[in-house]
Phi, psi and omega in degrees: 000126178265124188272144181288135182299343182284331177278351186273117187292339180284356178267015184236129174265135186050022175082350180231339182266117180289126185220102184218101182292335180282343177268117188278351183287145177269317177248125181235157174289148180291169179296316169273097194298341177291344190255011176098217186234161178220175181263150173267108184282006177267351183253132184298330182295336180291320183289328171297321182294314178298313180294323183291326184285313179299314178301321177294324176291321183292315185294316179298318175298320182291318181292323186285341181255029179269000000 
């Protein structure tokens, strides 16, 4: 039987951050599928995604406080 990499506890850092270099997906379902999705922090695209969200929040804050 082949285990899904998401269900393997060794693919998590600090128990919550999914980190699997062999998994090419950037967005993966959480261990409890009912709670949505998470990012694969072994993929560089995850960090670009987080940076884009933070940058948009900062830009929105700067523009709204002019």
